[in-house]
C-alpha positions as CSV (number, residue, x, y, z in Angstrom):
1,X,1.9,-18.6,14.6
2,X,1.9,-21.4,12.1
3,X,-1.7,-20.7,11.1
4,X,-0.8,-17.0,10.6
5,X,2.4,-17.6,8.6
6,X,1.5,-20.7,6.5
7,X,-0.7,-19.1,3.8
8,X,2.3,-17.0,2.6
9,X,5.6,-18.3,4.1
10,X,5.2,-22.1,4.1
11,X,7.8,-23.5,1.7
12,X,6.7,-25.6,-1.3
13,X,7.7,-29.2,-1.1
14,X,7.2,-29.9,-4.8
15,X,10.4,-28.9,-6.7
16,X,8.3,-28.7,-9.9
17,X,5.7,-26.3,-8.5
18,X,5.5,-22.8,-9.8
19,X,7.1,-20.1,-7.6
20,X,5.0,-18.8,-4.7
21,X,4.3,-15.3,-6.0
22,X,2.5,-14.4,-2.8
23,X,5.9,-14.1,-0.9
24,X,7.3,-11.2,-2.9
25,X,4.0,-9.4,-2.8
26,X,3.6,-9.8,0.9
27,X,7.2,-8.8,1.6
28,X,6.6,-5.7,-0.6
29,X,3.6,-4.7,1.5
30,X,5.6,-5.1,4.7
31,X,8.4,-3.0,3.3
32,X,5.9,-0.2,2.5
33,X,4.5,-0.5,6.0
34,X,7.8,-0.3,7.8
35,X,9.0,2.6,5.7
36,X,5.7,4.4,6.4
37,X,6.1,3.7,10.1
38,X,9.6,5.3,10.1
39,X,8.5,8.3,8.1
40,X,8.7,11.4,10.5
41,X,5.7,13.6,10.8
42,X,5.7,16.8,8.7
43,X,4.5,20.2,9.7
44,X,1.5,19.9,7.4
45,X,0.4,16.4,8.7
46,X,1.0,14.0,11.6
47,X,0.2,10.3,11.2
48,X,-2.9,9.4,13.2
49,X,-3.4,5.8,11.9
50,X,-1.5,3.3,9.8
51,X,-3.1,0.1,8.7
52,X,-0.9,-3.0,9.0
53,X,-0.6,-5.3,6.0
54,X,-3.2,-8.0,5.5
55,X,-2.5,-11.5,6.5
56,X,-2.2,-12.7,2.9
57,X,-1.9,-10.9,-0.4
58,X,-5.0,-12.7,-1.7
59,X,-7.3,-11.0,0.7
60,X,-9.6,-8.6,-1.1
61,X,-9.7,-4.9,-0.3
62,X,-7.1,-2.1,-0.2
63,X,-3.5,-2.8,0.7
64,X,-2.8,0.2,2.9
65,X,-4.5,3.1,4.6
66,X,-2.9,6.1,6.3
67,X,-4.9,8.8,8.2
68,X,-3.1,12.1,9.0
69,X,-4.1,14.8,11.4
70,X,-3.6,18.4,10.0
71,X,-2.0,20.2,13.0
72,X,-2.3,23.7,11.7
73,X,-6.0,23.5,10.9
74,X,-8.3,25.7,12.9
75,X,-10.3,22.7,14.1
76,X,-10.1,18.9,13.9
77,X,-9.1,18.1,10.4
78,X,-7.8,15.0,8.8
79,X,-6.7,13.6,5.4
80,X,-6.2,10.0,4.3
81,X,-4.3,8.1,1.6
82,X,-5.5,4.7,0.3
83,X,-2.4,2.8,-1.0
84,X,-2.1,0.0,-3.5
85,X,1.1,-2.1,-3.3
86,X,2.6,-4.0,-6.3
87,X,5.7,-6.0,-7.0
88,X,7.7,-6.1,-10.3
89,X,10.3,-8.8,-10.6
90,X,11.0,-8.7,-14.3
91,X,9.4,-10.3,-17.3
92,X,7.3,-8.9,-20.2
93,X,5.9,-5.8,-18.3
94,X,7.8,-2.9,-16.9
95,X,7.6,-0.8,-13.7
96,X,5.6,1.8,-15.6
97,X,3.0,-0.8,-16.7
98,X,2.8,-2.0,-13.1
99,X,2.3,1.5,-11.9
100,X,-0.5,2.2,-14.4
101,X,-2.2,-1.0,-13.5
102,X,-2.2,-0.1,-9.9
103,X,-3.8,3.3,-10.5
104,X,-6.4,1.7,-12.8
105,X,-7.2,-0.7,-10.0
106,X,-7.7,2.1,-7.5
107,X,-9.8,4.0,-10.0
108,X,-12.1,1.1,-10.5
109,X,-12.2,-0.5,-7.1
110,X,-11.1,2.4,-4.7
111,X,-14.6,2.9,-3.2
112,X,-14.8,-0.8,-2.2
113,X,-11.2,-0.7,-0.9
114,X,-11.9,2.3,1.3
115,X,-15.1,0.7,2.6
116,X,-13.2,-2.5,3.5
117,X,-10.7,-0.5,5.5
118,X,-13.2,1.4,7.6
119,X,-14.0,-1.6,9.9
120,X,-10.3,-2.0,10.6
121,X,-9.7,1.6,11.3
122,X,-12.6,1.8,13.7
123,X,-10.8,-0.6,15.9
124,X,-7.9,1.6,16.3
125,X,-9.2,5.2,16.3
126,X,-11.9,7.0,18.2
127,X,-13.1,10.5,19.0
128,X,-12.7,13.0,16.2
129,X,-10.5,10.6,14.2
130,X,-13.3,8.0,14.5
131,X,-15.8,10.5,13.1
132,X,-13.5,11.1,10.2
133,X,-13.3,7.4,9.4
134,X,-17.0,7.2,9.0
135,X,-16.7,9.8,6.1
136,X,-14.0,8.0,4.1
137,X,-16.2,6.4,1.5
138,X,-18.1,9.7,0.8
139,X,-14.8,11.7,0.6
140,X,-13.4,9.2,-1.9
141,X,-16.5,9.1,-4.1
142,X,-16.6,12.9,-4.3
143,X,-12.9,13.4,-4.9
144,X,-12.7,15.6,-1.8
145,X,-9.3,17.2,-1.2
146,X,-9.1,15.3,2.1
147,X,-9.0,12.0,0.2
148,X,-6.0,10.7,-1.7
149,X,-4.2,7.6,-3.0
150,X,-0.7,6.2,-3.3
151,X,1.0,3.4,-5.3
152,X,4.1,1.6,-4.1
153,X,6.1,-0.8,-6.3
154,X,8.8,-3.1,-4.8
155,X,11.3,-4.2,-7.5
156,X,14.8,-5.0,-8.4
157,X,17.4,-2.2,-8.3
158,X,18.1,-2.8,-12.0
159,X,14.4,-2.2,-12.9
160,X,14.0,1.0,-10.8
161,X,13.2,4.1,-13.0
162,X,16.4,6.1,-13.8
163,X,14.8,9.5,-13.6
164,X,11.1,9.8,-12.9
165,X,8.1,7.8,-12.1
166,X,4.4,8.6,-11.5
167,X,4.5,11.7,-13.7
168,X,1.3,10.7,-15.5
169,X,-0.5,9.1,-12.6
170,X,-3.2,11.8,-12.6
171,X,-4.3,10.6,-16.0
172,X,-5.2,7.2,-14.6
173,X,-7.3,8.4,-11.7
174,X,-9.0,11.7,-12.7
175,X,-11.3,11.6,-9.7
176,X,-8.5,12.8,-7.5
177,X,-7.6,16.1,-9.2
178,X,-6.4,18.3,-6.3
179,X,-2.7,19.0,-5.8
180,X,-1.1,16.6,-3.4
181,X,-3.7,13.9,-3.5
182,X,-1.5,11.4,-5.3
183,X,1.7,9.8,-3.9
184,X,4.1,7.2,-5.2
185,X,6.9,5.1,-3.9
186,X,9.5,2.8,-5.6
187,X,11.2,0.3,-3.2
188,X,14.3,-1.0,-5.0
189,X,16.3,-4.0,-3.7
190,X,19.3,-5.5,-5.5
191,X,17.4,-8.7,-6.3
192,X,13.9,-8.4,-4.9
193,X,12.9,-12.0,-5.5
194,X,16.0,-13.4,-3.7
195,X,15.4,-11.0,-0.9
196,X,11.8,-12.1,-0.5
197,X,12.9,-15.7,-0.5
198,X,15.5,-14.9,2.2
199,X,12.7,-13.3,4.3
200,X,10.6,-16.4,3.8
201,X,13.5,-18.7,5.0
202,X,14.1,-16.5,8.1
203,X,10.4,-16.5,9.0
204,X,9.9,-20.2,8.5
205,X,13.1,-21.3,10.2
206,X,12.2,-19.3,13.3
207,X,8.9,-21.3,13.5
């Protein structure tokens, strides 16, 4: 357990050290995962596979992958969403800048992120869903309607958009041009940095 938790949650002993930015990022990924896990299935799609967050936020590859089965399709049919998770805790940028950066990252590196997820998905799905996993890279590269992406930003409640977010996301990743291919999520906590620190304390104290 210590080996698993230390890279992110081990407290810094040097009081002059810079804050451990990996903690808020990791907590943000787990918030996205838990919310996705609680989301009920819809008539148009039922969750088939949900990737757990990586061990650390410094690992390369995509942050999240969800595969859905389409129940009303005439035959076995699936769709997937590749997710990129970010945090915004204040400073010179804004949530909008963070969202744009996440889409640009997916536009540039999405094919590699999808490929990195395939090996993990293979361990958890089989049969017709496993056959679909083998197609993920090609579906992404061609912008197939069965592919898609999402961006999640964990932030302070005071920084959450007042009205809309993600309205211009399609401009950042033109490869995915079909309706419904893009999704977005803002996770707002009163003070996200303090919340992440509290989670760190709970985890480390338990160990």
